C-alpha positions in Angstrom: -3.7 12.0 -21.0 -4.1 15.8 -21.1 -7.8 15.5 -20.4 -7.3 13.5 -17.3 -4.6 16.0 -16.0 -7.2 19.0 -16.5 -10.1 17.1 -14.8 -7.7 16.1 -12.0 -6.7 19.7 -11.7 -10.3 20.9 -11.7 -11.2 18.5 -8.9 -8.2 19.6 -6.9 -9.1 23.2 -7.3 -12.8 22.5 -6.4 -11.6 20.5 -3.2 -9.3 23.4 -2.3 -12.0 25.9 -2.8 -14.5 24.0 -0.8 -12.1 23.4 2.1 -11.1 27.1 2.1 -14.8 28.2 2.1 -15.4 25.8 5.1 -12.3 27.3 6.8 -13.7 30.7 6.1 -16.9 29.9 7.9 -15.1 28.6 10.9 -13.1 31.8 11.1 -16.4 33.7 11.2 -17.4 32.0 14.5 -14.0 32.4 16.2 -12.8 35.3 18.3 -10.4 38.0 17.1 -7.8 37.0 19.8 -7.9 33.5 18.6 -7.5 34.4 15.0 -4.5 36.7 15.8 -2.7 34.0 17.7 -3.3 31.6 14.9 -1.9 34.3 12.3 1.1 34.8 14.4 1.8 31.0 14.6 1.3 30.7 10.9 3.7 33.6 10.0 6.2 32.0 12.2 5.8 28.6 10.4 6.1 30.4 7.0 9.3 32.1 8.3 10.8 28.7 9.3 9.8 27.2 6.1 11.2 29.9 3.9 14.6 29.2 5.6 14.4 25.5 4.7 13.1 25.2 1.3 15.0 27.1 -1.5 12.1 27.0 -3.9 8.6 25.5 -3.2 6.6 23.6 -5.8 3.2 25.0 -6.4 0.4 22.9 -8.0 -2.0 24.7 -10.5 -4.6 24.7 -7.9 -2.4 26.4 -5.5 -1.5 29.0 -8.1 -5.0 29.7 -9.0 -6.0 30.1 -5.4 -2.9 32.4 -4.6 -3.7 34.5 -7.7 -7.4 34.8 -6.6 -6.4 35.8 -3.0 -3.8 38.2 -4.5 -6.8 39.9 -6.5 -8.7 40.3 -3.3 -6.0 41.8 -1.3 -4.5 45.3 -1.8 -1.0 45.3 -3.4 0.6 46.6 -0.2 -0.5 43.3 1.5 1.2 41.1 -1.2 4.2 40.8 1.0 2.6 37.9 2.8 2.9 35.7 -0.2 6.1 33.4 -0.7 6.3 34.6 -4.3 7.0 38.1 -5.8 4.1 40.2 -7.0 5.4 39.7 -10.7 5.0 36.0 -10.3 1.5 36.4 -8.9 0.5 38.6 -11.9 2.1 36.1 -14.4 0.1 33.3 -12.7 -3.1 35.5 -13.0 -2.4 36.3 -16.7 -1.9 32.5 -17.5 -5.1 31.7 -15.8 -7.1 34.2 -17.7 -5.3 33.4 -21.0 -6.2 29.7 -20.6 -9.8 30.5 -20.2 -10.0 33.2 -23.0 -7.8 31.9 -25.8 -8.5 29.3 -28.5 -6.3 26.4 -29.4 -3.7 27.1 -32.0 -4.3 25.6 -35.4 -1.7 25.0 -38.1 -1.8 27.1 -41.3 -3.9 26.2 -44.1 -7.2 24.4 -44.7 -8.2 21.3 -42.6 -7.9 18.1 -44.5 -10.9 16.5 -46.3 -11.8 13.1 -45.2 -11.4 10.1 -47.6 -15.1 9.6 -48.0 -15.7 13.1 -49.2 -12.7 12.9 -51.6 -14.1 9.6 -53.0 -17.5 11.3 -53.7 -15.9 14.4 -55.5 -13.7 12.1 -57.6 -16.8 9.8 -58.5 -18.9 12.9 -59.5 -16.0 14.2 -61.5 -15.8 11.0 -63.4 -19.5 10.7 -64.0 -19.6 14.4 -65.3 -17.0 15.1 -67.9 -17.6 18.9 -67.8 -17.4 19.1 -63.9 -14.5 20.9 -62.5 -10.9 20.9 -63.6 -9.5 18.3 -65.9 
C-alpha cells in the first residue's frame, strides 16, 4: 500500500511540476502590466481564503513545491507563503532526509532462511567434528 502512495505522490509532484513549468513559459510571453494585475488579484484571493480557512491541508506535492520555491526566493520574500518560515524549513528538511536516509533496521543479525538452516544441520550431522556439539 505504501508503494502505491509513493508512486501516486511522485506522479502528482511530476504533474504539478509540468503544469508549473508550462505556466512559467506562459508568463514569459505576457506583459508586465498583465502579470502585475494577476498578482494583485491572486494576493486578494489569498487574503480572502486566509480569513475563511483556519488551517489549509497541504499534500506532499504541495509541500515539496512550496519548499522548492522557498529555496529560490530570498527569506525576506517568504511572507507571501501561507505558512511560517519554520514550517517551510521543516518541510525542506523532511524532504531532504527522505532522500538521504536509509530505512531503519532492528537490532541484531537478520534471520537465516530455513533452507540454509537445513543445509547447516545436515552438514553438522554428516561431520561429527564440525562446529559446536
